[in-house]
DSSP file (Angstrom, degrees, kcal/mol; ACC not computed):
  #  RESIDUE AA STRUCTURE BP1 BP2  ACC     N-H-->O    O-->H-N    N-H-->O    O-->H-N    TCO  KAPPA ALPHA  PHI   PSI    X-CA   Y-CA   Z-CA
    1    1 A E     >        0   0    0      0, 0.0     4,-1.3     0, 0.0     5,-0.1   0.000 360.0 360.0 360.0 -32.2    6.9    3.6   19.7
    2    2 A I  T  4  +     0   0    0      1,-0.2     4,-0.4     2,-0.2     3,-0.2   0.898 360.0  44.7 -64.8 -41.6    4.6    6.5   20.2
    3    3 A L  T >4 S+     0   0    0      1,-0.2     3,-0.7     2,-0.2    -1,-0.2   0.827 111.3  54.1 -75.3 -29.7    4.2    5.7   24.0
    4    4 A R  T 34 S+     0   0    0      1,-0.2    -1,-0.2    12,-0.1    -2,-0.2   0.759 104.6  57.0 -70.7 -25.5    8.0    5.1   24.4
    5    5 A S  T 3< S+     0   0    0     -4,-1.3    -1,-0.2    -3,-0.2    -2,-0.2   0.566  78.9 114.4 -82.9  -9.1    8.6    8.6   22.9
    6    6 A L  S <  S-     0   0    0     -3,-0.7    -3,-0.0    -4,-0.4    11,-0.0  -0.327  84.4 -95.9 -65.6 142.4    6.5   10.4   25.4
    7    7 A A    >   -     0   0    0      1,-0.2     3,-1.9     2,-0.1     6,-0.5  -0.439  28.9-139.9 -61.7 124.3    8.5   12.8   27.6
    8    8 A P  T 3  S+     0   0    0      0, 0.0    -1,-0.2     0, 0.0    -2,-0.1   0.613  97.1  60.4 -68.1 -11.1    9.3   10.8   30.8
    9    9 A E  T 3  S+     0   0    0      4,-0.1     2,-0.2     5,-0.0    -2,-0.1   0.575  89.3  86.7 -90.7  -8.4    8.6   13.9   33.1
   10   10 A T  S <> S-     0   0    0     -3,-1.9     4,-2.7     1,-0.1     5,-0.2  -0.590  89.9-115.6 -94.6 156.3    5.0   14.3   31.9
   11   11 A S  H  > S+     0   0    0      1,-0.2     4,-1.8     2,-0.2     5,-0.2   0.825 117.0  50.9 -59.8 -33.1    2.1   12.5   33.6
   12   12 A E  H  > S+     0   0    0      2,-0.2     4,-2.7     1,-0.2    -1,-0.2   0.921 110.1  49.4 -70.6 -42.7    1.4   10.6   30.3
   13   13 A G  H  > S+     0   0    0     -6,-0.5     4,-2.3     1,-0.2    -2,-0.2   0.893 112.0  47.5 -68.3 -43.0    5.0    9.5   30.0
   14   14 A R  H  X S+     0   0    0     -4,-2.7     4,-1.9    -7,-0.3    -1,-0.2   0.861 113.2  48.1 -63.7 -36.5    5.3    8.3   33.5
   15   15 A L  H  X S+     0   0    0     -4,-1.8     4,-3.1    -5,-0.2     5,-0.3   0.915 113.1  48.3 -67.0 -44.6    2.0    6.3   33.2
   16   16 A A  H  X S+     0   0    0     -4,-2.7     4,-3.0     1,-0.2     5,-0.3   0.939 113.4  46.4 -64.6 -43.5    3.1    4.8   29.9
   17   17 A T  H  X S+     0   0    0     -4,-2.3     4,-2.0    -5,-0.2    -1,-0.2   0.893 114.1  48.8 -67.1 -37.4    6.5    3.8   31.3
   18   18 A D  H  X S+     0   0    0     -4,-1.9     4,-0.8    -5,-0.2    -2,-0.2   0.980 116.2  41.5 -62.4 -56.4    4.9    2.4   34.5
   19   19 A R  H ><>S+     0   0    0     -4,-3.1     5,-3.0     1,-0.2     3,-1.1   0.932 116.1  49.2 -63.1 -49.1    2.3    0.3   32.6
   20   20 A L  H ><5S+     0   0    0     -4,-3.0     3,-1.6    -5,-0.3    -1,-0.2   0.909 107.5  56.2 -56.4 -43.5    4.8   -0.9   29.7
   21   21 A S  H 3<5S+     0   0    0     -4,-2.0    -1,-0.3    -5,-0.3    -2,-0.2   0.691 110.9  43.1 -66.5 -17.2    7.3   -1.9   32.3
   22   22 A R  T <<5S-     0   0    0     -3,-1.1    -1,-0.3    -4,-0.8    -2,-0.2   0.290 117.3-109.3-108.6   6.3    4.6   -4.2   34.0
   23   23 A G  T < 5S+     0   0    0     -3,-1.6     2,-0.2    -4,-0.2    -3,-0.2   0.781  77.9 129.5  73.1  27.1    3.4   -5.6   30.6
   24   24 A Q      < -     0   0    0     -5,-3.0    -1,-0.2    -6,-0.2     2,-0.2  -0.707  57.1-116.6-113.1 164.2    0.1   -3.7   31.0
   25   25 A F        -     0   0    0     -2,-0.2     3,-0.1    -3,-0.1    -1,-0.0  -0.584  26.0-119.3 -90.2 158.5   -1.9   -1.3   28.6
   26   26 A I        -     0   0    0     -2,-0.2     5,-0.1     1,-0.2    -1,-0.1  -0.533  55.1 -71.5 -84.7 168.0   -2.6    2.3   29.3
   27   27 A P     >  -     0   0    0      0, 0.0     4,-2.4     0, 0.0     5,-0.2  -0.255  45.9-121.9 -61.9 147.7   -6.4    3.2   29.6
   28   28 A D  H  > S+     0   0    0      1,-0.2     4,-2.6     2,-0.2     5,-0.3   0.905 108.1  54.1 -58.3 -47.9   -8.1    3.1   26.3
   29   29 A E  H  > S+     0   0    0      1,-0.2     4,-1.8     2,-0.2    -1,-0.2   0.888 111.7  46.0 -62.7 -37.1   -9.3    6.6   26.2
   30   30 A L  H  > S+     0   0    0      2,-0.2     4,-2.6     1,-0.2    -1,-0.2   0.901 111.2  53.5 -66.2 -41.1   -5.7    8.0   26.9
   31   31 A M  H  X S+     0   0    0     -4,-2.4     4,-2.6     1,-0.2    -2,-0.2   0.924 110.4  44.6 -59.2 -47.9   -4.3    5.7   24.3
   32   32 A I  H  X S+     0   0    0     -4,-2.6     4,-2.7     1,-0.2    -1,-0.2   0.874 114.1  51.2 -68.3 -36.9   -6.7    6.9   21.6
   33   33 A E  H  X S+     0   0    0     -4,-1.8     4,-1.8    -5,-0.3    -2,-0.2   0.911 111.5  46.8 -64.5 -45.8   -6.1   10.5   22.6
   34   34 A I  H  X S+     0   0    0     -4,-2.6     4,-2.5     2,-0.2    -2,-0.2   0.931 114.7  46.9 -56.8 -49.3   -2.3   10.1   22.4
   35   35 A W  H  X S+     0   0    0     -4,-2.6     4,-3.1     1,-0.2    -2,-0.2   0.916 110.2  51.5 -65.8 -43.5   -2.6    8.3   19.1
   36   36 A Q  H  X S+     0   0    0     -4,-2.7     4,-2.7     1,-0.2    -1,-0.2   0.886 110.1  50.2 -64.6 -35.2   -5.0   10.9   17.6
   37   37 A R  H  X S+     0   0    0     -4,-1.8     4,-1.9     2,-0.2    -1,-0.2   0.939 111.7  48.1 -64.7 -45.0   -2.5   13.7   18.7
   38   38 A W  H  X S+     0   0    0     -4,-2.5     4,-2.3     2,-0.2    -2,-0.2   0.944 111.7  50.4 -59.7 -47.2    0.3   11.8   17.0
   39   39 A L  H  X S+     0   0    0     -4,-3.1     4,-2.6     1,-0.2    -2,-0.2   0.922 109.2  50.2 -55.7 -50.5   -1.7   11.4   13.9
   40   40 A A  H  X S+     0   0    0     -4,-2.7     4,-3.0     1,-0.2    -1,-0.2   0.864 110.8  50.2 -57.3 -40.4   -2.6   15.1   13.8
   41   41 A E  H  X S+     0   0    0     -4,-1.9     4,-2.0    -5,-0.2     6,-0.2   0.872 109.7  50.5 -63.2 -38.7    1.1   16.0   14.1
   42   42 A Q  H  <>S+     0   0    0     -4,-2.3     5,-2.1     2,-0.2     6,-1.9   0.873 114.3  44.3 -67.2 -39.9    2.0   13.6   11.3
   43   43 A T  H ><5S+     0   0    0     -4,-2.6     3,-1.3     4,-0.2    -2,-0.2   0.945 111.9  52.4 -68.5 -48.0   -0.7   15.1    9.1
   44   44 A Q  H 3<5S+     0   0    0     -4,-3.0    -2,-0.2     1,-0.3    -1,-0.2   0.877 113.8  41.9 -58.0 -41.3    0.2   18.7   10.1
   45   45 A N  T 3<5S-     0   0    0     -4,-2.0    -1,-0.3    -5,-0.1    -2,-0.2   0.369 114.1-119.1 -90.7   4.3    4.0   18.2    9.2
   46   46 A Q  T < 5S+     0   0    0     -3,-1.3    -3,-0.2     2,-0.2     3,-0.1   0.722  78.6 126.4  66.9  27.1    3.0   16.2    6.1
   47   47 A S  S   <S+     0   0    0     -5,-2.1     2,-0.5     1,-0.3    -4,-0.2   0.765  82.0  36.4 -79.3 -25.7    4.7   13.0    7.2
   48   48 A F  S    S-     0   0    0     -6,-1.9    -1,-0.3    -9,-0.1    -2,-0.2  -0.996  71.5-167.1-123.1 126.5    1.3   11.4    6.5
   49   49 A L    >>  -     0   0    0     -2,-0.5     4,-2.4    -3,-0.1     3,-2.0  -0.876   3.9-164.9-114.0  99.7   -0.9   12.5    3.8
   50   50 A P  T 34 S+     0   0    0      0, 0.0    -1,-0.1     0, 0.0     5,-0.1   0.754  86.8  54.0 -58.1 -27.9   -4.4   11.0    4.3
   51   51 A S  T 34 S+     0   0    0      1,-0.2     3,-0.1    -3,-0.1    -2,-0.0   0.707 123.2  25.6 -79.2 -14.2   -5.6   11.8    0.8
   52   52 A E  T <4 S+     0   0    0     -3,-2.0     2,-0.3     1,-0.1    -1,-0.2   0.616 115.9  56.2-118.5 -19.1   -2.6   10.0   -0.9
   53   53 A Q     <  -     0   0    0     -4,-2.4     2,-0.4     0, 0.0    -1,-0.1  -0.863  66.0-131.1-127.3 149.7   -1.4    7.4    1.6
   54   54 A I        -     0   0    0     -2,-0.3     2,-0.5    -3,-0.1    -5,-0.1  -0.856  27.8-130.5 -97.9 135.0   -2.8    4.4    3.6
   55   55 A L        -     0   0    0     -2,-0.4     2,-0.6    -5,-0.1    -7,-0.0  -0.733  13.7-154.6 -89.7 127.8   -2.0    4.4    7.2
   56   56 A L        -     0   0    0     -2,-0.5     2,-0.4     2,-0.0    -2,-0.0  -0.885  12.5-155.5-106.1 119.7   -0.5    1.1    8.6
   57   57 A L        -     0   0    0     -2,-0.6     2,-0.5     3,-0.0    -2,-0.0  -0.808  12.0-176.0 -99.2 137.6   -1.2    0.7   12.3
   58   58 A D  S    S+     0   0    0     -2,-0.4    -2,-0.0     1,-0.1     0, 0.0  -0.963  73.1   7.8-134.4 116.1    0.9   -1.4   14.5
   59   59 A G  S    S+     0   0    0     -2,-0.5     3,-0.1     2,-0.2    -1,-0.1   0.424 100.3 120.6  96.8  -3.1   -0.1   -1.9   18.1
   60   60 A I        +     0   0    0      1,-0.2     2,-0.1     2,-0.1    -1,-0.1  -0.979  57.4  33.6-147.3 137.2   -3.4   -0.2   17.9
   61   61 A P        +     0   0    0      0, 0.0    -1,-0.2     0, 0.0    -2,-0.2   0.584  66.8 174.5 -67.8 150.9   -6.2   -1.2   18.4
   62   62 A R        +     0   0    0     -2,-0.1     2,-0.3     1,-0.1    64,-0.2   0.430  65.0  15.6-103.7  -5.4   -5.2   -3.5   21.3
   63   63 A N  S  > S-     0   0    0     62,-0.1     4,-1.9    63,-0.1     3,-0.2  -0.970  85.0 -96.7-159.1 170.3   -8.6   -4.5   22.4
   64   64 A Q  H  > S+     0   0    0     58,-0.5     4,-2.2    -2,-0.3     5,-0.2   0.852 118.9  58.5 -64.4 -33.5  -12.3   -4.5   21.1
   65   65 A H  H  > S+     0   0    0      1,-0.2     4,-2.0     2,-0.2    -1,-0.2   0.888 105.9  49.0 -64.5 -40.9  -13.1   -1.3   23.0
   66   66 A Q  H  > S+     0   0    0     -3,-0.2     4,-2.2     2,-0.2    -1,-0.2   0.877 107.2  56.2 -64.7 -38.0  -10.4    0.5   21.1
   67   67 A C  H  X S+     0   0    0     -4,-1.9     4,-1.0     1,-0.2    -2,-0.2   0.934 108.6  46.8 -59.2 -44.4  -11.7   -0.9   17.9
   68   68 A Q  H  X S+     0   0    0     -4,-2.2     4,-0.5     1,-0.2     3,-0.4   0.881 110.2  53.2 -65.5 -37.0  -15.1    0.6   18.7
   69   69 A M  H  < S+     0   0    0     -4,-2.0     3,-0.3     1,-0.2    -1,-0.2   0.849 112.3  44.3 -68.4 -33.4  -13.5    3.9   19.6
   70   70 A L  H >X S+     0   0    0     -4,-2.2     4,-2.2     1,-0.2     3,-1.5   0.600  87.3  93.6 -86.8 -11.3  -11.6    4.1   16.3
   71   71 A E  H 3< S+     0   0    0     -4,-1.0    -1,-0.2    -3,-0.4    -2,-0.1   0.905  92.0  39.1 -50.3 -47.9  -14.6    3.0   14.1
   72   72 A D  T 3< S+     0   0    0     -4,-0.5    -1,-0.3    -3,-0.3    -2,-0.1   0.603 118.1  50.2 -79.3  -9.7  -15.7    6.6   13.4
   73   73 A R  T <4 S+     0   0    0     -3,-1.5     2,-0.3     1,-0.2    -2,-0.2   0.788 116.1  21.5-101.5 -25.0  -12.1    7.9   13.0
   74   74 A I     <  -     0   0    0     -4,-2.2     2,-0.6    -3,-0.0    -1,-0.2  -0.939  64.4-130.9-136.3 155.0  -10.6    5.4   10.5
   75   75 A Q        -     0   0    0     -2,-0.3     2,-0.5    -3,-0.1    -4,-0.1  -0.958  23.8-145.4-111.3 119.2  -11.7    2.9    7.9
   76   76 A V        +     0   0    0     94,-0.9     3,-0.1    -2,-0.6    58,-0.0  -0.688  27.2 166.6 -81.6 122.5  -10.1   -0.4    8.4
   77   77 A I        +     0   0    0     -2,-0.5     2,-0.3     1,-0.3    -1,-0.2   0.570  65.9  14.4-109.4 -13.3   -9.4   -2.1    5.0
   78   78 A Q        -     0   0    0      2,-0.0     2,-0.5    83,-0.0    -1,-0.3  -0.978  56.2-157.9-157.5 143.1   -7.1   -4.8    6.1
   79   79 A V  E     -a  135   0A   0     55,-3.2    57,-3.0    -2,-0.3     2,-0.6  -0.987   9.0-161.0-126.9 123.3   -6.0   -6.5    9.3
   80   80 A I  E     -a  136   0A   0     -2,-0.5     2,-0.6    55,-0.2    57,-0.2  -0.909   9.4-164.0-107.4 119.7   -2.7   -8.4    9.4
   81   81 A H  E     -a  137   0A   0     55,-2.7    57,-2.6    -2,-0.6     2,-0.8  -0.863   8.7-165.0-109.0 117.2   -2.4  -10.9   12.3
   82   82 A L  E     +a  138   0A   0     -2,-0.6     2,-0.6    55,-0.2    57,-0.1  -0.865  15.9 177.2 -99.3 109.5    0.9  -12.3   13.3
   83   83 A A        -     0   0    0     -2,-0.8    -2,-0.0    55,-0.8     3,-0.0  -0.934  14.4-157.4-116.9 110.8    0.1  -15.3   15.5
   84   84 A C        -     0   0    0     -2,-0.6     3,-0.1     1,-0.1    55,-0.0  -0.770   9.2-150.4 -84.2 131.0    3.1  -17.3   16.8
   85   85 A P  S    S+     0   0    0      0, 0.0     2,-0.5     0, 0.0    -1,-0.1   0.653  81.1  53.7 -72.2 -16.5    2.3  -20.8   17.8
   86   86 A C     >  -     0   0    0      1,-0.1     4,-1.3     2,-0.0     3,-0.5  -0.938  61.1-160.0-132.6 119.2    5.0  -21.0   20.4
   87   87 A D  H  > S+     0   0    0     -2,-0.5     4,-2.5     1,-0.2     5,-0.2   0.856  91.9  62.0 -58.3 -37.2    5.5  -18.5   23.3
   88   88 A D  H  > S+     0   0    0      1,-0.2     4,-1.8     2,-0.2    -1,-0.2   0.827 100.0  54.0 -65.5 -32.0    9.1  -19.5   23.8
   89   89 A L  H  > S+     0   0    0     -3,-0.5     4,-2.4     2,-0.2    -1,-0.2   0.907 111.1  46.5 -65.5 -38.4   10.1  -18.3   20.3
   90   90 A I  H  X S+     0   0    0     -4,-1.3     4,-3.1     2,-0.2     5,-0.3   0.924 110.1  53.2 -68.0 -43.8    8.5  -14.9   21.1
   91   91 A V  H  X S+     0   0    0     -4,-2.5     4,-2.3     1,-0.2    -1,-0.2   0.893 110.6  46.7 -57.6 -40.0   10.3  -14.8   24.4
   92   92 A H  H  X S+     0   0    0     -4,-1.8     4,-2.0    -5,-0.2    -2,-0.2   0.959 114.5  48.2 -67.8 -49.3   13.6  -15.5   22.7
   93   93 A R  H  X S+     0   0    0     -4,-2.4     4,-2.0     1,-0.2    -2,-0.2   0.897 112.0  47.6 -57.5 -45.2   12.9  -12.8   20.0
   94   94 A L  H  X S+     0   0    0     -4,-3.1     4,-2.7     2,-0.2    -1,-0.2   0.893 108.9  53.3 -67.6 -42.6   11.8  -10.2   22.5
   95   95 A K  H  X S+     0   0    0     -4,-2.3     4,-1.7    -5,-0.3    -1,-0.2   0.884 110.1  50.1 -61.8 -34.2   14.9  -10.8   24.8
   96   96 A L  H  X S+     0   0    0     -4,-2.0     4,-2.2     1,-0.2    -2,-0.2   0.903 109.5  50.7 -69.7 -38.4   17.1  -10.3   21.6
   97   97 A R  H  X S+     0   0    0     -4,-2.0     4,-3.1     2,-0.2     6,-0.4   0.874 105.4  56.3 -61.5 -38.4   15.2   -7.1   20.9
   98   98 A A  H  X>S+     0   0    0     -4,-2.7     4,-2.0     8,-0.3     5,-0.5   0.932 111.0  44.6 -60.9 -41.4   15.8   -5.9   24.4
   99   99 A L  H  <5S+     0   0    0     -4,-1.7    -1,-0.2     2,-0.2    -2,-0.2   0.892 119.5  40.1 -65.7 -41.8   19.5   -6.3   23.9
  100  100 A L  H  <5S+     0   0    0     -4,-2.2    -2,-0.2     1,-0.2    -1,-0.2   0.849 129.6  27.7 -80.0 -32.8   19.6   -4.7   20.4
  101  101 A E  H  <5S-     0   0    0     -4,-3.1    -2,-0.2    -5,-0.2    -3,-0.2   0.474 101.2-119.4-108.6  -6.1   17.2   -1.8   21.1
  102  102 A G  T  <5 +     0   0    0     -4,-2.0     2,-1.0    -5,-0.4    -4,-0.2   0.852  52.1 162.6  69.8  33.9   17.6   -1.3   24.9
  103  103 A R    > < -     0   0    0     -5,-0.5     3,-1.9    -6,-0.4     4,-0.3  -0.755  23.1-168.6 -92.5  99.6   14.0   -2.1   25.6
  104  104 A A  G >> S+     0   0    0     -2,-1.0     3,-1.4     1,-0.3     4,-0.5   0.794  84.9  60.3 -56.1 -34.7   13.7   -2.9   29.3
  105  105 A D  G 34 S+     0   0    0      1,-0.3    -1,-0.3     2,-0.2     3,-0.1   0.643 103.3  52.5 -70.7 -15.7   10.3   -4.2   29.0
  106  106 A D  G <4 S+     0   0    0     -3,-1.9    -8,-0.3     1,-0.1    -1,-0.3   0.477  97.9  66.0 -92.4  -4.6   11.5   -6.8   26.7
  107  107 A S  T <4 S+     0   0    0     -3,-1.4     2,-0.7    -4,-0.3    -2,-0.2   0.645  83.3  76.6 -95.3 -19.4   14.2   -8.1   29.0
  108  108 A D     X  -     0   0    0     -4,-0.5     4,-2.1     1,-0.2     3,-0.5  -0.852  61.8-158.7-101.2 115.5   12.2   -9.5   31.8
  109  109 A E  H  > S+     0   0    0     -2,-0.7     4,-2.7     1,-0.2     5,-0.2   0.854  92.7  56.4 -61.4 -34.2   10.6  -12.9   31.0
  110  110 A A  H  > S+     0   0    0      2,-0.2     4,-1.6     1,-0.2    -1,-0.2   0.857 109.4  46.5 -62.0 -36.0    8.0  -12.6   33.7
  111  111 A I  H  > S+     0   0    0     -3,-0.5     4,-1.7     2,-0.2    -1,-0.2   0.848 112.1  51.8 -77.2 -34.5    6.8   -9.2   32.1
  112  112 A I  H  X S+     0   0    0     -4,-2.1     4,-2.0     2,-0.2    -2,-0.2   0.927 110.3  47.2 -65.0 -46.3    6.9  -10.8   28.7
  113  113 A R  H  X S+     0   0    0     -4,-2.7     4,-1.9     1,-0.2    -2,-0.2   0.870 108.8  55.3 -65.5 -35.0    4.7  -13.8   29.9
  114  114 A Q  H  X S+     0   0    0     -4,-1.6     4,-2.1     1,-0.2    -1,-0.2   0.887 104.9  53.9 -61.5 -39.4    2.4  -11.3   31.5
  115  115 A R  H  X S+     0   0    0     -4,-1.7     4,-2.7     2,-0.2    -2,-0.2   0.866 102.0  58.1 -61.0 -39.5    2.0   -9.6   28.2
  116  116 A F  H  X S+     0   0    0     -4,-2.0     4,-2.9     2,-0.2    -1,-0.2   0.944 107.1  48.2 -58.6 -43.4    1.0  -12.9   26.6
  117  117 A E  H  X S+     0   0    0     -4,-1.9     4,-2.0     1,-0.2     5,-0.2   0.927 109.9  49.5 -59.8 -45.4   -1.8  -13.1   29.0
  118  118 A V  H  X>S+     0   0    0     -4,-2.1     4,-2.6     1,-0.2     5,-0.8   0.872 112.3  51.0 -58.5 -39.2   -2.9   -9.7   28.4
  119  119 A Y  I  X>S+     0   0    0     -4,-2.7     5,-2.7     3,-0.2     4,-0.8   0.944 110.0  48.9 -61.9 -49.5   -2.8  -10.5   24.6
  120  120 A R  I  <5S+     0   0    0     -4,-2.9    -2,-0.2     1,-0.2    -1,-0.2   0.883 120.5  35.2 -66.3 -35.1   -4.8  -13.6   24.9
  121  121 A H  I  <5S+     0   0    0     -4,-2.0    -1,-0.2    -5,-0.2    -2,-0.2   0.853 134.7  16.5 -87.2 -36.7   -7.5  -12.0   26.9
  122  122 A E  I  <5S+     0   0    0     -4,-2.6   -58,-0.5    -5,-0.2    -3,-0.2   0.826 127.9  33.5-108.1 -42.4   -7.6   -8.5   25.4
  123  123 A T  I ><<S+     0   0    0     -5,-0.8     3,-2.9    -4,-0.8     4,-0.4   0.943 103.5  65.9 -90.8 -47.4   -5.9   -8.3   22.0
  124  124 A A  T > <S+     0   0    0     -5,-2.7     3,-1.3     1,-0.3     4,-0.4   0.801  96.4  59.5 -45.0 -39.6   -6.5  -11.7   20.4
  125  125 A P  T >> S+     0   0    0      0, 0.0     4,-0.7     0, 0.0     3,-0.7   0.656  85.7  80.6 -67.8 -15.0  -10.3  -11.0   20.2
  126  126 A V  H X> S+     0   0    0     -3,-2.9     3,-0.9     1,-0.2     4,-0.8   0.861  83.7  61.2 -55.8 -35.5   -9.6   -7.9   18.0
  127  127 A V  H X4 S+     0   0    0     -3,-1.3     3,-0.6    -4,-0.4    -1,-0.2   0.861 101.9  51.0 -59.7 -35.1   -9.3  -10.2   15.1
  128  128 A N  H <4 S+     0   0    0     -3,-0.7    -1,-0.3    -4,-0.4    -2,-0.2   0.640  96.0  71.9 -79.4 -14.7  -12.9  -11.3   15.5
  129  129 A F  H << S+     0   0    0     -3,-0.9    -1,-0.2    -4,-0.7    -2,-0.2   0.851  95.1  59.5 -68.9 -31.8  -14.1   -7.7   15.6
  130  130 A Y  S << S-     0   0    0     -4,-0.8     5,-0.1    -3,-0.6    39,-0.0  -0.619 102.7 -87.2-101.3 159.3  -13.5   -7.3   11.9
  131  131 A P    >   -     0   0    0      0, 0.0     3,-1.9     0, 0.0     4,-0.4  -0.313  35.4-124.9 -60.7 140.1  -15.0   -9.2    8.9
  132  132 A A  G >  S+     0   0    0      1,-0.3     3,-1.2     2,-0.2    -2,-0.0   0.791 105.6  70.5 -61.4 -25.0  -13.0  -12.4    8.2
  133  133 A A  G 3  S+     0   0    0      1,-0.3    -1,-0.3   -55,-0.0    -3,-0.0   0.742 102.6  41.6 -66.1 -18.5  -12.6  -11.2    4.6
  134  134 A I  G <  S+     0   0    0     -3,-1.9   -55,-3.2   -56,-0.1     2,-0.4   0.435  94.1  98.6-102.4   0.1  -10.2   -8.4    5.6
  135  135 A V  E <   -a   79   0A   0     -3,-1.2     2,-0.4    -4,-0.4   -55,-0.2  -0.754  52.4-172.9 -90.8 128.0   -8.3  -10.5    8.1
  136  136 A H  E     -a   80   0A   0    -57,-3.0   -55,-2.7    -2,-0.4     2,-0.4  -0.993  15.0-145.1-123.1 125.9   -4.9  -12.0    6.9
  137  137 A Q  E     -a   81   0A   0     -2,-0.4     2,-0.4   -57,-0.2   -55,-0.2  -0.768  18.7-169.1 -89.6 127.8   -2.8  -14.5    8.9
  138  138 A I  E     -a   82   0A   0    -57,-2.6   -55,-0.8    -2,-0.4    13,-0.1  -0.976  26.5-118.0-124.0 130.1    0.9  -14.0    8.4
  139  139 A D        -     0   0    0     -2,-0.4    11,-0.1     1,-0.1   -55,-0.1  -0.553  23.0-165.9 -65.1 116.2    3.6  -16.4    9.6
  140  140 A P        +     0   0    0      0, 0.0     2,-0.2     0, 0.0     7,-0.2   0.495  53.8 106.4 -83.8  -3.5    5.7  -14.5   12.1
  141  141 A L        +     0   0    0      5,-0.1     2,-0.2     6,-0.1    -2,-0.0  -0.481  59.2  44.3 -78.0 144.1    8.5  -17.1   12.2
  142  142 A G  S    S-     0   0    0     -2,-0.2     5,-0.0     4,-0.1     0, 0.0  -0.671  99.9 -31.4 120.0-173.3   11.8  -16.2   10.4
  143  143 A T     >  -     0   0    0     -2,-0.2     4,-2.0     1,-0.1     5,-0.3  -0.358  61.6-107.3 -72.1 157.5   14.0  -13.2   10.3
  144  144 A P  H  > S+     0   0    0      0, 0.0     4,-2.3     0, 0.0     5,-0.2   0.866 122.6  54.5 -52.9 -32.5   12.5   -9.7   10.6
  145  145 A E  H  > S+     0   0    0      1,-0.2     4,-2.6     2,-0.2     5,-0.2   0.927 108.5  48.2 -63.8 -45.2   13.2   -9.3    6.9
  146  146 A E  H  > S+     0   0    0      1,-0.2     4,-1.3     2,-0.2    -1,-0.2   0.868 112.2  46.2 -64.8 -38.1   11.4  -12.4    6.0
  147  147 A V  H  X S+     0   0    0     -4,-2.0     4,-1.8     2,-0.2    -1,-0.2   0.878 111.7  54.3 -74.9 -42.2    8.3  -11.6    8.0
  148  148 A F  H  X S+     0   0    0     -4,-2.3     4,-3.0    -5,-0.3     5,-0.2   0.939 107.2  52.2 -56.2 -48.9    8.4   -7.9    6.5
  149  149 A K  H  X S+     0   0    0     -4,-2.6     4,-2.0     1,-0.2    -1,-0.2   0.853 107.2  49.5 -62.1 -34.8    8.4   -9.4    3.1
  150  150 A R  H  X S+     0   0    0     -4,-1.3     4,-1.6     2,-0.2    -1,-0.2   0.829 111.9  49.6 -70.6 -30.2    5.4  -11.5    3.8
  151  151 A I  H  X S+     0   0    0     -4,-1.8     4,-2.4    -3,-0.2    -2,-0.2   0.928 111.0  48.6 -72.3 -45.2    3.6   -8.6    5.2
  152  152 A L  H  X S+     0   0    0     -4,-3.0     4,-2.4     1,-0.2    -2,-0.2   0.874 110.3  52.9 -63.4 -34.6    4.5   -6.4    2.1
  153  153 A A  H  X S+     0   0    0     -4,-2.0     4,-2.0    -5,-0.2    -1,-0.2   0.913 109.9  47.9 -64.2 -41.4    3.3   -9.2   -0.2
  154  154 A C  H  X S+     0   0    0     -4,-1.6     4,-0.9     2,-0.2    -2,-0.2   0.874 113.3  47.7 -65.5 -37.6    0.0   -9.3    1.7
  155  155 A L  H  X S+     0   0    0     -4,-2.4     4,-0.5     2,-0.2    -2,-0.2   0.893 109.9  53.1 -72.5 -39.5   -0.3   -5.5    1.4
  156  156 A R  H >< S+     0   0    0     -4,-2.4     3,-1.0     1,-0.2     4,-0.3   0.914 107.8  50.1 -59.4 -44.9    0.5   -5.6   -2.4
  157  157 A T  H 3< S+     0   0    0     -4,-2.0     3,-0.4     1,-0.3    -1,-0.2   0.769 110.7  52.1 -72.9 -20.0   -2.1   -8.1   -3.1
  158  158 A S  H >< S+     0   0    0     -4,-0.9     3,-2.7     1,-0.2    -1,-0.3   0.483  77.3  95.1 -92.1  -0.8   -4.6   -6.0   -1.3
  159  159 A Q  T << S+     0   0    0     -3,-1.0    -1,-0.2    -4,-0.5    -2,-0.1   0.821  79.7  61.9 -56.5 -32.8   -3.9   -2.8   -3.1
  160  160 A Q  T 3  S+     0   0    0     -3,-0.4    -1,-0.3    -4,-0.3    -2,-0.1   0.476  76.6 122.2 -74.2  -2.2   -6.8   -3.6   -5.3
  161  161 A L  S <  S-     0   0    0     -3,-2.7   -83,-0.0     1,-0.1    -3,-0.0  -0.312  72.9-116.5 -60.1 145.2   -9.1   -3.5   -2.3
  162  162 A E        -     0   0    0      1,-0.2    -1,-0.1     2,-0.1    -2,-0.1  -0.742  23.1-159.2 -85.8 116.8  -11.9   -1.0   -2.9
  163  163 A P        +     0   0    0      0, 0.0     2,-0.3     0, 0.0    -1,-0.2   0.638  57.7 107.1 -77.0  -8.4  -11.4    1.6   -0.2
  164  164 A A  S    S-     0   0    0      1,-0.1     2,-0.4    -3,-0.0    -2,-0.1  -0.508  77.2-118.7 -70.1 129.0  -14.9    3.0   -0.3
  165  165 A K        -     0   0    0     -2,-0.3     2,-0.2     5,-0.0    -1,-0.1  -0.584  22.2-139.1 -76.6 126.6  -16.7    1.9    2.8
  166  166 A Q    >   -     0   0    0     -2,-0.4     3,-2.1     1,-0.1     2,-0.1  -0.524  34.1 -93.9 -81.6 145.3  -19.8   -0.3    2.1
  167  167 A K  T 3  S+     0   0    0      1,-0.3    -1,-0.1    -2,-0.2     3,-0.1  -0.364 111.2  13.9 -59.3 131.7  -22.9    0.4    4.2
  168  168 A G  T 3  S+     0   0    0      1,-0.3    -1,-0.3    -2,-0.1     2,-0.2   0.387 103.6 109.2  84.9  -6.2  -22.9   -1.9    7.2
  169  169 A E    <         0   0    0     -3,-2.1    -1,-0.3     1,-0.1   -39,-0.0  -0.690 360.0 360.0 -99.4 156.9  -19.3   -3.0    6.8
  170  170 A R              0   0    0     -2,-0.2   -94,-0.9    -3,-0.1    -1,-0.1   0.384 360.0 360.0 -94.4 360.0  -16.4   -2.1    9.1
């Protein structure tokens, strides 16, 4: 959503629109820069209070290079992985989202399938970047509400996690 909210007349907005419309990522350095700027704005306007709240990231990091770039900026205490066993179910869900939310990049099946390939090669390995003890597999099938409840249940059971970073851990 951060990328989709960029002003379309800016170079970042044009690049994001172009890359998203083709099922591609924007360059890692630019993605992290845009995310950091967004996070600083959220902190400045007190929409996010780092000393009181946990930040839930969705869609970042998208590859292991981004994981490495974020290592010194954030402490990852939990990874939630939604892995669907069937591409056709995701195609159907994304096409429905395209209709409901007007997302052009979700309406073209060729672009969706291109995103699957990018996911398999670049994003899926992110799960292996983090210690297995903090990775939680969540069933993504069902209504958005059902999946959200599964995620919340996972987050609630993890609230007891010790946020203090142990030496040598990610």
